[in-house]
N, C-alpha and C positions, 0 to 999 in steps of 0.2 A: 748568381753564383751562391753556392751554399757551403763552401769549404769551411769558412769561419763559423757559420752556424753549427755545422757538424762538430767542429772542434770544441766550441763552447758547450754544446750538448753533451759530448763525451766527458769533458772535465766535470761538469755539474753532476752527471750521473755517477761518476767516480766519487764525488763528494757525498752524495746521498748514500751510496753503498758503504762508504767509510763510517758514516754516522750509524747506519743500521747494524753493521758488524760490531762496532764498539759498544753500542747500546745493549746488544744481546750478550756480548762477552761479560759485561758487568753483572749480569743476572744469572749466569749459568749455574753456579753452585746451588743457589737457593731454589731455582726452578727445576733444574735438570740433574743435579748431583745425586750421588748415591743416597743421600739423606734429604734430598730436596722434595719439593711439592709433587712433581711428576717426573720421577727418575727416568732418564733416557734409556737406562739399562732395561727397563720393562718393555719397551717397544722395539728394542734392537738386540735380540739375543745373539749369542755367539754363533757365527756361521762358518761352516767348513769350506764353503765355496763362495767367497765374497763377490766374485765377478758375476756368478750366476744370480745371486741375490740382487745385485745392482741392476742387472738387465731385466730380470723377471718380476721382482717384487717392488722394491723401492729404490729409486736412483739417488743414493746418498753415499758419499765417500767414507762415511763412518763404518761401513762394512769392512773397510781395509785397515782400520785403526789397530786391531790386535797384531797385525803383521809388523807394525812399527813399535809395539810394546805399549800401546795406550788403550785404556778402556773408553767407552763411548763418552763419558763425562769430559775427560781430558781431551778426547777427540773433538768435541764441540768447541772447547776452548781454543784448540790448535787451529781449527778451521776459521774461527772468528778472527784470530790474530793474523792468519794468513790473508784473510779478506781485508783487514785493515791495512796490511802492508802493500798488497797489490793495488788496492784502491788509491792509497797515497802515492804510489809510484806512477800510476796512470794519470793522477791529478797533476803531478809535477812535470813528468817527462813526456815529451812528444814521441820520442823513439819507442817507448814502451807501450804507447797507446795504440794497440793493435787488436785485431780480431781474437787472437789467441788469449791476450790478457783479459779481455772482457768475457771470453768463454770461461776462463778460470774463475773470475769474479761471480759470474752467474751460477756456475756449478757449485761453488762454495756456499752461496746463500741457499740454493736449492737443497743442498745436502743438509743444512741446518733446518730448513723449513720442513723437510720430510719427517723429522723427529720432534718438531717444536710443539706438537699437540695443540691444545686449546690456546696456549699463550702466544702462538705464532700464526693462528688462523684468522688473520685480519685481512680486509680487502686491500690495504696498502702493502702488505707483504706480497700478495699475489700480483698487485700492480707493479711492484718493484721487480719481481721476477720477469714479468712480461717486458718491462722497460729494459731490463738488463739483457734479455735476449735480442731485442731490437738494437741495442747498442753494439752487439756483435756484428750485425748487418751494416750499421752505420760506420763502424770503425774501419780504417785502412787495413789491408791484409798483413802488411809487414811493418806497421808503424809509420810515423810521419804525418803529413797533412792529408786529411780526407779528400776525396775527389770532389770537384765542383759539381759533378752530377752524382746525386746521392739519393737513391730510391728508398733507402732506409728511413730518411726523414719523413717521407710520405707516410710510411707505416706508423711512425710516431704520431703524426698529425691525425691519422685515422684512429689510433688508440685514444688520443685526447678527445676526439669527437664522441667515441663510444662511451667514454667515462662520463663526460659532462651531460650528453643527451640522455643517457640512461638515468643518471642521478636526478635529473629534472623530471623525467617522465614517471618514474616509480613513485614520486611524491604524490602524484595525482591518481595513478592506477591503484595505489594502496587504499584509496578512499578514506584516508585519515582525515577526520573532521577539522583538525587544526590547520592542515595544509589547504584544505578547501575553504576554510573560513578565514584564511590569511592571518591566523593567530599563532602560528607555529613559534615565532620568535618571542611570544609572551612566555614561553616555557623553555626554549632552547638554551638561552644564556645561563639559566639556573640549573637545568637538568643535564647538561652535557657532562662528559666524564670528568675532565679536570679543567675547570674554567680558569681563566687568568683574572687578575684584578680588574681589568677593563670590562670584563663581562658583567660585573656588578653594576657598573654605570650604564651600560647598554641595556640591561634589564629594566632599568628605571627611566629609559628614554621615552619620549612621547609615543602614544599608541599609534598615531598616524605614521610616524617614522618607521616603526616596526612593521606595520602592514605594508607600507611601500617597499620596505626591504625584502619582504617575501615576494612581492611582485617582481622586483629587480632580480631576485634569485631565479625565478622562472624564466625571465627573459635571457639572463646570462647562461643558464644551463640548457635551455631548450631552443631558443631562437638564434642566439649568437653563434653557436657551433656551426651553423650552416655557412657563416662567413669564412670559416677556416679554409674552404675550398673555392672562395671567390676569386675570379680572375683579376680583380682590382686590388692592387697592393694596399691602398688606404683602408679598405674594408678588413683586410687581414690584420693590419696594424691596429685598427680599432678593436677587433676581436681580441688581439693579444693584450692590450691595455685593460680592457674590461675584465678579462680573466685574471690578470695579475692583481688588479685592485680588489677583485672578489676574494682571491686567495689570501692576500695580505690582511684584509678585514677579518678573515677567519683566524689567521695567525695571531692577530691582536687580541682576540676574544676567547680563544680556546687552545689548549695544548694538544694538538693533533700530531705530535711527534714530527716525522719527516714527511708526512703525507702531503701537506700543502706546498712544501718546498719541491717535492717531486712533481706535483701538478704544474708548478711554475716552470720546471725544467721541460715538461712535455709541451709547454706553450712555445718553446724556442723555435720549432720549425715554422711557426707563423711569420717569422722574421726572415730577412735576407741579409747578406753580408754587409750591405750598405747600412742597415739599421744597427748593426753591431760593430761598425768600423771603429768606434771608440774603444772597443775591447781589445783590439789587436795592437800588439807592440811591434808589429812588423813595419818596416819603412818602405817596403816595395809597394808600388802603385797597383791599385786594383784596376783591371781592365773594365771600362764602362760597358754595361750590357743594356739592351733595350728589351722590353716585354715582347712576346711573340705577336700579340695583337697589334702593337705599334709597328712592328716589322712588316706585317701584312698590309696595313694601311699605307705605309711608306712605299711599298712595292706597287700598290694599285694607284695611288694618288700623287706620289712624289714626296720628297723629304719635307718640304715646308708645310704643304696642305695636310699630309698624313700625320705629322707630329702635332699640328694644331688641333686637328679633328680628334686625335686620340686623347689629348689633354682635356678637351671640352667634354667628350663622352665619359671620361673617367670621373670628372667632377660631378657631372649630372647624375651618373649612376650612383655614386657614393651618397649624394644628398637625397636622391630618390629612395634608395633602400632605407636610409635612416628615417626618413619621413614616414614611409610605409610601416616600419616596425613601431615607431612611436604612435602612429595613428591607431593601429590595431591593438596596441597595448592599452591605450585609453578606452577603446571600445570593449575589448574582452574582459578588462578588469574594472570597467565602469568607474574610471578615475574622475573625480570632480572636486572642485574647490568650494568649501563651505565658507561663504563670505561673512556670515554672522559669527561663526565660531573661529574663523581664521585658521582652519586646518584642512587637510586633504582627506577626503573620504574615498574608499575603494572597496569593491567586493567582486568576487568571481561572477562573471555574467554569462557563463556557459554551463551546461549540465554535464553530468558524468557520461551520459550516453553520447552527447555531442563530442566530447573529448575522445571517447573510445572510437567513434567513427573517424575522427580526424587522424588518430594514431594509425588506424588501419590504412588510411590513405597515404600518410607521409612515410611510413616505414619502408615500403618498396622504393619510394623516391630517395631515401637515404642510401640505399644500396646502389641504385642506378647512378646517383650523384658520385658515389665513390668509384664505381666502375668507370665512368667517363673520366674522372680525374686521374685514376690510375692508368687508364689507357693513354692519356696525353703524356703522363710521366714516362711510360714505357716508350712511346713514340719519340719523346725528347731524348731518351737514352740511345735510340737507334741513330738519331741525327748526330749525337755526340760521338758515337762510334765511327760514323761515316766521315767525320771531320778530321780523323787522325791522319797524319801525313805519312808516317813511316809504316811499313808492313808489320814490323815487330810491335809497334805501339798499337796498331789496329788489332792484331791478334790478342794482345794482352787486354785491351779494353773490351773487345768482343767477348772474351772468355768471362771477364768479370761481370759484364752486362748479363750474359746468359745465366750465370749462377745467381746473381742478386735478383734478377727479374723472376726467376723460378721460385726463389725463396719468398719474394714479395707476393706473388700470386698464391702460393701455398698458405702463407700467413693470413692473407686477406680472406681466403676461402674458409679456413677453419675459424676465423673470427666471426664469421656470419652466424655460426651456431649460437654462441652466447649473445650476440647482438640481437638476433631475432627472438630471443627469449621474451622480449617486450610484446611480441605478437606471435603466439604459438601457432596460429594458422599459417602465418608466413614461414615460420620455422619448419613446419611440416612439409612445405613445398620445396625446401632445399634439396638438392641432389643427394641421393643416398651416399655417394662417395664422399661428399663433404662431411656428413655425419661420421662416416667411418674414419676419415683422416683426423677429425677432432677427437674421437674416442681413442685412437691409437696414440695421440700425443698428450692426452689428459694428464698423465702422471708427471709430465715435465712442465705443466702449467705455462705453456706458451701463450695461451690466450684465455680470457675468463670474462664472465659477466660482472657488471658493477651496478651499484645503485645505493647511494649513501643517504642516510636519514629517511628511510622509507616511511617510517611512522615516528611521530614525536612522542618521546617518553616524558615522564615527570609531570603529566597533567594532574593537578591536585597535590603536587609536592614531589620533591626529588627523593626517591627511595635510597636509603643507605643502610648497609649492614654494619653494625658496630659490635666488634668482638670484645668480650670482657672476661677477665680471669679472676679467680678467687680461691682461697684455701678453705672457705666455708660456704656451703651451698646457700645459706640464708643471708649472708652479709659480706661486706668487705670487697665488693666487686670493683675492679679497676679496668679502665679501657685501654685497649691497644690502639695507638695512633699510627696510621700509615704515613709513608713519606710524603705523599702528594695529594691523595684524595681527601675530600672534605670529611672531617671528623670533629676536630677541635673547633668549637664555635668561634673562637677569637683568632684563629690562625688565618692569616691572609692567603688567598688563593695564590699558588706558586706560578712561576714561569719555568717550565721544565723542558719544553720543546727545544730542539728536535729529538731529545731522548724520550723513549717510551717506557715508562715504568709498567711493565706488563702485569704484575700482580695487582697494582692499583686499578688498572683497566678492567681486569677480570672481576674484581670486587664490585665494580659498577654493574657489570652484567649479572653477577650473582644476585644483586638486590632486585633485579627485575624478575627473578624466578624463585626457586626454592633450593635448599641445600641438596635435596635428592637429585636435582638436575645438574649439580655442580660437584661431582665427586672430589675434584681437586681441592675444594674448600675444606672438606672433612680431612683430607690428607694434610693440609696446612695446619688445621687445628691439632691434629695428632702430632705434628712436628713441634708446635708451640708447647704442647703438654710435656714434651721431653726436653724443651729448651734447646732445640737445634740451632746452633749459631749461624749457619749459612742462610736459614730462613729468616732468622731475626735480623740479619743484615738488610733485608728488604723492607723492614718496618722501622719507623722513626724512633720509637721509644719502647723499651721493654719494662713494664711496671713491676716485673718480677726478676730483677737482675741477679739476685742471690740464688734463687731456687725457683723452678717452674711451678706454676699454680697447680692445684689438684683438679680444679674445675675450669672449664671455658664454656661460655654460652654466647649466643648471638642474638642481638635485638634489632628489629627493623624499625627505622625512623623515617619520617618525612622531613627533609631539610628544606628550608626556605631562606632566601636572601633577607637580610634585615632591610628596612626602609630608611631613607634619609631622615625621617622624623624620629626614628628610634634613638639615634645618638649612640654614644658609647663606642667601644672598639670592636664589638662583635660584627663579623661578616655574615653569620648565619644564625638562625633560630631553628628549633626542631620540635617535632611532636612524635611521641612514641606510638607506633602502630600496632605491633604485635611481637610475639616471640618468634625469632627466625630459626634459632637452633637451641634446643633445650640443653641444660648443663650436662656436659659429658666429661668423662675421665679417661685417662690413657689406657686403662684396663677394661673399659666398658665393652661388654660382649657385642652389643648392637653395632658399635663403632667398628670393632674388629671385623665383624661379619660384613659390614658395608664396604670397608676397605678391601677385604679379601675378594668380594664379588667383583670389584673393579681392578683387581690385580695390583693393589697398592699397599698390601700388608707385608708381604715377604720381601725384605730388602737385603737378603743374603745372596746378593748377586756374585757370581764368580769374579774374582779379581783378574783382570786382563792386563793391567799396567805392570810394566817391569821397570825396576829402578835403572836409571840411566841419565845421561845429560839432558835429554829432551824433557823427561818428566820432572827433573829437578828444576829446570828453567821455568817450566809452566807453574810449578808450585811457588817458586820464588816470586815470579811476576804476580801471581794471584795474591800472595801475602802482601806485597807492596801496594797493589791496586786497592786494597781494602781501606787504605787511608784517605781515599778521595771519592767524591761523588761522580757519577757518570756525566751529568751536565757540565761539571767543572772541567773534567778531562777532555770532553768534546770541544769546549771553548778553548782550552789551552793548546790542544793539538792543532786546531785550525789556525790559531794565532801563529804557532810555530811554522805551519805550512805556508801561511801567507808571507811570513818573514823570509823563508827559504825561497819562495817563488820570486819575491821582490829582489832578493840578492842575486839569483840566477839571471833574472832579466837585466839587472844593472850590469853584471859582469859581461853578459852577451852584448849589451849595448856598447860597453867600453871596448870590447874586442872588435866590434864592427867599425867603430870610429877609428881605431888604430889601423885596421886594414885599409880603410878609406884614405888615410893619410900616408 
C-alpha cells in the first residue's frame, strides 16, 4: 500500500516549495527590483497579448500582471506570496491537497523561474520543478487521501535514480584528478559555497577517512540506486537509509539550501505504508498485504511452504547482494588495512577506458531495468482496476488508470533524453519522436539532466572576490562583507540552510571566472556606487552608511581554513592573488558601455503598477519583512505550522473520541 507514502511525499513537497517561495520573496527587491541587480523589467517587456506570449515565448504568469495593476517586480512578490499560501494550505489540509493545488504551486514557481535569470538557474530549482510536476500526478484529483495504487511514486523513484546515478557517473566521466585520486574531500569542505562550522572539523579529519568517504560517495551514488527497483523490501529500505545518511551528512557540513531536504523527499517512494505507520495519526487498521512474489509461491506450494521459502529466499538474496557489493568495492577501490600505520589505504583500481566501457554496458541496462519495473507497475494497475466491485468504481478507476499511465509513459520517455546524456551514442539511438516530445516540453522543464560536483574547485585555495570601496583611489579602502559567504576571517561559518542567499552563491561562482563573464556583478557594483538600499539589504555591512564611495574595486584572494595548531579565533586565512576588478566610479564610461551592452544601464522602465489595495498591501508587507532575516522567518513559520497541525490533530482526535462514545 502506498497511500500513506504518497500523503507524506505530498506534504513534504509542499514544505520544500514553501521554503523556496519564501526564500525568493525575501530577495526580490535587491535581485529583481527596478533598481536591483538584474531587474525583471529588462527580460519581461510590456506585452499587448499576454496569453500569446505565455503560450509561444515564456510560460510565466507575469505576462498578466499589468492587467491587475502590477509591474513585474511586484508581480514576482505576489507570485511568491501566493506560492507560500498555497504550499502552507496543502501542507496542513488534506482536502486542499489535490492535483489542481499542486498544478498552481508548480505554475507559480515556473513563472518565477522563467524570469529568475542567473540567480535562479541552479540544478535544484529545475529539480524542484520536476518534482512539483510529479506531485501533480501523485496527488488525488479532488483532494483527500491518495489512491493505494500510485504510479506517480514510481516516476519519483525514477527521478531519484537519474539524479543519484548521474551525480556519481559525471564525477568519473569529467576525468577530474581529485575524484579519480580519491582526494576530492581534501578540498570540498573548504571550497564549497557556504560551509557550516562542522565543515572546518571534517576538513581536518584523517586522510584515510576522507578517502573512504569518497569511495562511499561512489557506492551510494552509482551502485545503491539499482536497489531502488529491487523486488526485495529490505534492499529498498537499505537504499533509503543509505541515501538519508548521505544527505544528512551533506546538510551537516554545507549550506545547500533546500536541495538535500528535497532529495530526502524523493527517497520516500523507497518506503511503503508499513515503514511510515508511525507517521499516521489515523486509528483505522491497515489491511495486511503480501508481496506478489510471496503470493505466487503460496499459490504454487501452499501457505506454509510458500511463506517459509519466500522468507528464506528474501534473506539470502539480501545478504548475497550486500556481500557482492562489498566484495567488488574492495576490489575496484583496492581497499586494504595498513597494520603498521593502523589506517586504511585505498585507490581506484580501474582505468578511465575500463569505466567508459562499463558505462556503455550498464546504461542500456538502466533503461531496460526501468522499462521492466514500469511494466510491472502498469500491470499492477490493471489488476487494481479489475478488482473493483461496482461498475461505477471500475469506470472511475479505469479512467484514472488510463490518464495516469499515459502520463507516466510520456514522462518516462522524455526523461530518457537527459538520462542518456551520459552516453551520447545511446542517446542517438532513441526514437526521433522521443527527442521531439522532449523538445516540445523543454520550456516547461518537465525533466532535465543532473550531475552535481562534476569537477572539484578550490584546488590550491578557495577563490573569493572581496569588494572594497573608497573615496580616494590610493588609500582608505574598506571591505564590503556579505551576509553569509566567507569574507571576514574571524566570522564563524553560518548555518543558513534551507534558505538560499542567491547573491552570496553567485559571488562564489564569480570568483571562478572573471567579471566579464558575470555582467550582474558589474550591475551590483553600479548599485553600490549609488547606495541602492534594496541591494545593500543583501549585504551584511555597509562601510559607507552616510554616503556611497566614489570608487569600488574587487580583489581576488585564496582562502584557506586555519589549522588546529594556529589557535586564535580566526576560521580562515587568506592570500591575495590578483586584482579582479580595477577601481571604477559610477560615471565611468567603460562601466556604462559594459552595462549598456548587457541591457543593464537604462532603468527607466515604464511604470505598470497602479495604486490600489493590492499594491499597498504588497508594499506594507515588504516594509514589515525587512525587519527580519529569511532564515528566522522560515524557522518561525514552520514552528507556527507545526503548532497549527498539532492543534488540528488534537481537535480531530477529540472529536473522534466523542463520536465513539
